[in-house]
N, C-alpha and C positions, 0 to 999 in steps of 0.2 A: 771498827776493824775492817768491815767489808769495804767501806769507802777508801781506807788506806791501802787495801789490797789492789785497788784500781782494777785493771783488766784481768788480773789473775783469778783463776778458778778458786772460789772460797768454799771450804768444807767446814761445817760446824761439827765439832768433835762430840764424843759420847757424853758430854755434859747434858746433852739432850735427854739421856736416859733418866735424869733426876727430875725432869719437868713433870708436873702433875697433869696438866692438860696438853698432851702432846699434839693433838690436832690443831688447837689454837696456836701453839708455839710454832708449828709447821707453817701456818699461814703468816705469822709474824716474820719468820725467817725468810719466807718467800718474798714478802713485801720489801725487805731490805736488801735483797739480791743474793742471798745464799744459794749456791748451786747444788750442794750435796750435804746430806745429813748422815753422819756415821752414827749408827745406833744398833744396839742389841735387842731393841724392843722393850727396854726397861727391866731386863733381867740379866743375870750374869752370862748366860750362854744364848747367843742369837738363835740357835735352833729351838730353844724353849720359847722364844719370843716371836716365832715365825708368823703366827696368826696376826699379831699386832703389826709386825713389819709389813705384811701383805696389805693390811688395812690402810696403813700410812701411805704405802706406795700408790694405792688407789685414790688417796685423798688429795694428791697433788699432781700437777702435770709439768711443773717447771723445776721441781727439785728431784734430784736423784737420791733415793733412799739406799744407803750402802750398809748392808748388814755387816757387823763385825763383833767378834767375841766368841771364841771357841769354834771357829770354822776350821774344819779339817778335811782331809781326803775322804773320810767316811761320811761326812754330811754335806759337802759342797753341792752335790747334785740336787738336794732338796731346795736350795735357793734358786738354782737354775730352773727347776720344774715350775716354780711359781712366778718366774719372769724377772728375777733380779739381774741387772746388767753390770753391777759392780759389787765386789766383795772386799772386805778388809780382813786380812789374816797375817799371822807372823810367819808361818811355815818354818818355825824354829825347831831345832833339836838342841840338846845341851851337850857340850863337849867339856871334858875335864881339862883344866889348864895347869894343874900342878899336882904334885904328889902329896898325900896326907892332909892333915888339918893345919891351917895357918895358926900362928901363935896367938892372934887375937882377931876378933870379928870386925869386919868393915861394913857389915850390913845388919839391918834389923828386920828387914822384910823376910818373912818365912819363905816367900817364893824364890828368893835369891839363894844361891848356894855358893859359898866362898870359893870353892875350887872348880866351879863350872860356869861357863858363860853360854848365853843363848846365841846360836849361830843360825842364820837363815839356811835352811836345807833346800838346795836347788831342786832336788828330786821331788820333794813335797810340793814346792811351788809349781813345778811343771805338771805334776799330777792334778792339782786343783785347777790350773789353767785348762788342761785338757778336758776335765770333767765339765767345766762351765762353758766351754766353747760350743 
């Protein structure tokens, strides 16, 4: 996939969080030309994986470690304080899109709500950008 991406910047997604030997995997990804690894540090919330994220950042000089997973206005400063240059976050809030309950469910994921959609919240995005600048 890296070869097919050609000159485009290639980011390896959070599948990295399932890897057992993350340092070895990081070396392998670096060897094939991956530029960024999106990871929470192997846990659900990047804030809880901050120690490992910092360790991984120090283990490579050619790959950008981009923390992602649960990054909010309240914790974004922690990533800046330890030197991260890139963060992945949704900046979402939920907005109701219709009245009442629909006649049948179109989703099975508990995170999704039938009558609400996730919408990027410009104010949240601006706050996080200001925190990490």
